[in-house]
N, C-alpha and C positions, 0 to 999 in steps of 0.2 A: 314909516323908513321900517322902524323895528320889526314891524309883522311882515313887510315885503321882503325882508333879510332871510326872516325864517321858513317862509312859506316857501321861499326858493332856495335856499338851504335842503329843506329835507322833501322838498318833491324833488329834488334832482337825485336827493340819496334811493331816495323809492326808487326811482329808475334802475340807478344804480345796481341796488341790490336784486331788480328781478335779472339783471345780466348775471350779477353772483349768485344768484338762486337756479340760473339756467347752469352757470360752470358746476355747481354742486348735482344739480340732476345730470351732467354728459357724464360728471364722474361715479357715481352709482350707476349709473348707466355700465359704463363697461365695463366695475365690477360682476355686473348681473351677466353679462353675455363675454366676458373673458374668454370664456372654453370654449365658445363656439369658435374658432378660429379652427381648421381643420385641413389637411392636407387634401391636394386634389383628389376626387371621389374615384376616377378615372383616369389613367394616362393616354395621351394617342399613341396610335399603334405607331406611326408614319412623323417623325420629327418636317414642322411644315419651312417653308422661306420665311426669314427674319431679314428686315432692313432696319437697322441700327441708323439712327439720325441723329448730327452733333453740331448744333446749332451752334457758333460762335459769332463775337465779335469783337475784335482786337483782343486777345487772349493770348498773347506773345510769352507769358509768364507758366501758361498752363495750356498751351494747345496738343504741346507734342507727348506732355505725359498722358492727356487724354486719348489721344493716335493710340499708343503705345496699350495702355490698360483697353481698351477694347478690341485692339485686334488678341490680347492675352483670352478673350471671351472663348471659353470650351463649347464648339460649338461645330457640327461640320461645316466645313469651309465653301460646300457648294450648295449650304444652303442658307447661309449667311451674306447678308451684303451691307455694310458699312458708307456711310454717307454724309460727307465733312461739308456742312450747309455754311461756309463763308462768309457772310459780310463784309470782313474788316477792311480798313482801309490804313493799317499799319504794316510794320513788316512778319505779323501774324502771318498774313498770307504765303510769303517765301516759306516760313518754316512750317505751316502745313501742307503746301503742295510739295515739298519736299519730305515730307515725311508719308505722304500718301502715297507717293511713287516709292518711296524705300518699301512700302507692305507690298504695293502689288508686282512688285516685281519680285516677290515673296507667295506668291500665290493668293494673296486675297484680294476680294471683287470688291476694292474701295473704291469711291469716285469721289472726285473734289468739285464742289458748285459754288462757284462765288458769284453775285450778286454786285452790279453797281446800283443797280437804285434798290434801296431800301426801304419801298414801301410794306406798310405792314409789321415793320420790325421782324419776331421771329418768327410771331406766328404766319406774314408775308413768305420768311424765309423756309416755314414748314408746310405751309401748301404748294410752295412754288416745286419743292424736293418729290411731293404726291406723284407728280407726273412721270419722275426715273425710275419708279419701281413698281414693280408689279406684287411684289409681296404681301403676303395677307394681314400679317401682324406688324407690328410699327415700335420699335425700342427708341427710347427718347434721352437721350445723358447728356447733359448742360457741362461747359467749358471747365469748371470745377472739381466733378464727380471721379471717382476710380470705382468705376462697375466690379463687382466679384467677378471671378470667371466663370462659376457658375449660376450668375444670375437667369441665363435665360432657361436653363434645364429646372432652377428653380421655381420659374414664374409660366413656362409654356405652357405647362398640362393642365393650368388652372382652366383653360380656353377648353378642354375639352367638353367644358358645360358650354351649350350655343348661348345661353343668354347672357355669359359674359365679355363683357364690351370692353375695360379695361383693367388690371393688376398695376399695383400701386406697391412700391418697397419702402420701407422705414428710410429717412435719413438719417444717415450717422455722422459722426465729425470730426473731421481730419487734424483740427486744432483746437477742440474744445478747452485744452490747460492753458493756453495760451495767455490769457489774461480773464479776468473778472468781469469783462464785455463779452468776451467768448464765453466763458460758464454761463452766463444769465441768457444768452441767443441759444446756447443748446439747450440749456432747461425749456425756454420758450418753445424752440420745437419740438422738442422730445414730447410735449404736453400735449401740441396742435396733433404730433401723430399715435400716439399710441391712446391717450383719451379720446379726444375727439374725432381722429379717424378710426380707432377701434369703436368705441361707442355706437356711431354712425353706422358704420357697415355693418355689421353685426347685432344692428336691432331695425335693420332692413332701413333706414334713412338714407338722404343724400349726403353724400361726401364729395370731396374733389381730385381728381389729378396734380400732382402738383409740378407740373410744367419740366419734371426729369424724371429718372430711376422707376421708371414704370413702362409697362408696356400695353399697346392697343390693339384690337381688334381693327382692322382695316375698314371693315364694313360700319362699324361702330361711331368711327369721324366721320364716315359719307352720310349715314343714315342720320346724322346731326346737322347736316349741312357745313360740312369741313370747318378748316380753321378760320376763322373771322379774326377780324382787327380794330375792333370799335369800342375796343376796352384795352386796359392794361395788364388784366391778365385774363391773357386767351385760355389759357390751365382750365378757370373756373369758370370762364363762360361756357367751354367745349362740356366741361363737365357734366353741368346742369341740364343743357339740349342735349346730350345723350341720354341720361339717365332719365327725361321725360320722356323720349321714344323706346324706353322700357329695358333699356342696358342695365347688368347686374353690374358692379362695379363692386371691388376687393382690395381692400389691404391685405395684407398680410406681413404681420409685425416682426417676424421671423428672419425676413430677407431684407436686408442692408445694404445701401449704396453711401461708402464715404463721402462729404463733400466739405469745402472749404468757408467758413464762416467770415465775415467780414469782421476784418482787426483794427478798423477805424470806423470812429463816431461818425464822421462824414458816409462813409461806403453805409454802415448799418442804418445808417438813418435813410437815405434815396433808395434803401433794398423797401424800407418799413412805408415810404410813401409811396411807391409804386404800387407795394400789394395794397395798403389801404386804401387808394385811389380808386384802382381796378376792383374791389371789391363794392364798393358802392356807384362802382361803372356797370355792373353786374347785377346790383342789385335792381338798378333802374330798368336796365332791359329786360329780365325775367322774372324777379319778385311778381307783375301781374299775371304773367304769362301762368306760374305758378300754382298760384289761387286758382286761375278760370281754370286750372286742369283738374281731372276724377283723382288724383292720385290721393291715399289716404289724409284725416288733417292732421297725423302725427309726424308725418313727413315736410305738410307746408309748415308747419310751428315751427321744427328743427329748419326747415332751411331759411327762415323767417330772422330768427336770433343768426343762425349764422353767414347770412347779409347783408345783416343792420349792425352787427359788433363793430365796426369801427364809430357808427356814431357814438356809441359811447365815450371816444375820447372827448369830442365836442362839450359833453355835459360835463365831463371830467375838468376840463378847462374854464369852462363858464364857473363853473363851483370852485376852482380854485382862485379864481382872480375874484370875483365879485361876493362870494360868498363864505367859503369856510373860514376868515377872519374876521369878518363883520361880526358874525353868529354868534363868535368868541366876544365880541364887543359889549356887543348888546345885552349878552347874559352876563356879563360881568358881576351882578350882585347876586349871580346865583351860587347857592352852594355847588361846591366839585361833586356830590355826588348825587344830584341831579344831573350833571354831565353825564356821567356812567350810568345814568338808569336810561335818559334820553338817548343819548347817542351810542350808549355802548349794542345795543341790539343791532342797530346800521351797521356799524363800526365791525361787528362779530359776523354780519353775514359775509360783507365785502371782503375784510380780511382773511378767517377762516375759510370760507369757500377758494379765495386765492390758494391758501397755503395748501391745504386738501388737494385741491387740483393739481399742482405742480411736483408735489413731493409724491405723489401718487404716481406718478409716468416715473420717476426716479427708482422708487421702489420696485416699478414693473420692471423697468431694464436692468437694475443692476441688483434687486432683489436685497439694497439696502440703502437709507438715506445715510450713511453717515459720511460726511464729509462736503453732505450737499445741499445739507438745511441752512448750513452759513449760508449760503447763497440767495437766502431767501428776503435777506433787507434790502439788497443790492437788486434784488429782481423785483420787487415791490418798486425801490425809487426810479430805478431804468423805469419802469411801465407807467409810473407819473411823467418823467422826463421826455418821454417822446409825447406827451399829450399836444404840445402846441405842434409840432413837424405834422403829426396825423390827422388832426383835426384841417390846418391847410390842406392836406389830401383831402380829406373828406368834403370841407366846401367845394374846394377846386370840381370835384364829381357830381356834387350837388349842383352847381352854377353851368355844369357842363363847362369847363374848362378844359382844352386841350393841353395836352403836353406828352411828349415823345416817349418812347420807352430808353428809360437810361439804364444801362448796365450796370451791375455789382461788378466793381472791379474786384480780380482776383490775384493773387502776389503766388500763388503754390506752395503756402504756408501750410507746414502740420506741427503734433506738439514735438517734435523733434527736432525743427527746424533750427539752424544754426541761429540764425538772428529774428529775436524779435521787432525789428521796424518794418514796418508794411514795405515795400515797393512800386505796389499800386496807389496811385490816388485818386480821388475825385471833387470837382473842386463844387462847393455847395453851390446853387444859385443864388441865393442872397442871405450876405454875411448876417441883416440883420434879425434875421429869426433867432440866432444865436444871442444877439443883443437881447430879444424878449425873452430867452430862457434866462439870461442871466439876470435881467431883472424882474423876473418870475421870484427867483431864489434869492433875491437883493428884500424884497416883497417877504417871505417865509422868514427870512432872519429877524426883520423887526417884528413878525407875528413873535417867533418865539421869545425876544428881549419884551416885549409886551407881556408875554404867560411868566415868563421870570419874575417882573417885577408886579405882577397882579397876584402871584403865586397861583398861576393854575396850571400845574405841575403836571396833570393829566393829559393835559394837551401836547404836551413840549415835543415826545417821541412820536406822535403824527405828523407834527408842523414839521420836525427835524428830517423826517421822509420826504417830504415834499422839496425843503428844502435843497435836499443834496442832489434830486431829481434832477431838479431844475439848473442848478449849479455844475453838476457834470458833463450834462448835456449841452449846455451853453457855454460853458470856458471851454471845454474840449471841442467842440464846434469851431470858436475862434481861435485857439493854438492850432488848431491842424491847420485853417486856413491862413493864419502869419506863417506857419513853416513851410507851406507849400508856396505860397508868395516869395518868402526866401530862397526857397530852393530856381524855384522860376527866373529870379532874377540872379540867381549865380548863373545860371545855366545859360541867360541871355548876355551875362559878363564874358563867361568862357566863348561864346562863341562867337562875341566880339571880338574880342582879344586873338 
């Protein structure tokens, strides 16, 4: 049994180290290519017509802000067409229609498009709206984004190169400093954009449109087969299909578009679940086609790491449950320095590559890591705590289990918002998952007590990170669920009286 435990433990760590090594490689690739970001080689002589699409669903807290920000974009009115793609079933409909009418009366070409049948969710709405525009360029902004008034002038001239199919702006964050959770999410997304997109884009590897804050050449969308809704990440799917057709994608880190980060753990987990499941669905759909194509091997390898990355969550959870603590127990008679010699290099590969990856992104954006490096322990703990949630998503995708596109609730929050209490809520499908996370936190509490009793002090910081990550995700999930149930009960009581 001891041999089985140790083989399982080190085998999984070896695979996780492979992904850690890839994270290190991407960071080095970013450093090598960071100076490749250039302004457009030439500018368009005549500005083309652009359609801005705003896909929304039940966004009553942010819909008016979104429409107003879009009409503030500085671009010739006769070349600008705005489409509000509203699948809402609540009062968002009335708010959106009224705002569309308001701006239409002031000379804007703005249309309100409502679907009763939500087939395809966001992808279906985008595909449906294409028939109502003839523009050659399509900009897309999700409900919680506030586009820069100059964003079209900053992006459109890159399309003077006929090979460019999409230009992606970097997400910024309206409510980065509201809590530790939003700080952690901001760092996660910063690294995704700056390091992953930057390294991939400027080393001529594939990267993805992020569903918003970007501009597409219409021909690239149509050439790739259009928006499809057989995955939960229609943006990732279309991105790979378009690049396989030969279209070049550009990421411009200096162009930013701020958006709202989820402020509740339940909303964060639902968003992460959708992204993780969708990426595996795209992997199943397109990875075989990628390997059959004649694109360079380096592109195929990077696409493989990109699309399979979330599988690492399954390995991490298996290790967390079955091997981490048992591997300590079966080696309890070994001296502490042997733990350092054997486990140390693996831990260094995983942890240092993680720290290097995320702090590099912070330095690239802010030219300093002062005040940000303190979030690294929370970043590690929350990343581990996501394991159960994201593993469930990966298993569902691998097993072909269908699920609806669940929107991430938006509150209209910013760093300067008066109230820190989220207005929008999201009910998790099953509170049992929160209980599982709490149980895993308890398991690591037992592991910490065992380590103290047996003098395995070197293991304790490592165990504490796991304990905190699982406890945080589990208890916060359950607390939000109970608060939501109390709010519903109170509302029902008020309605009854």
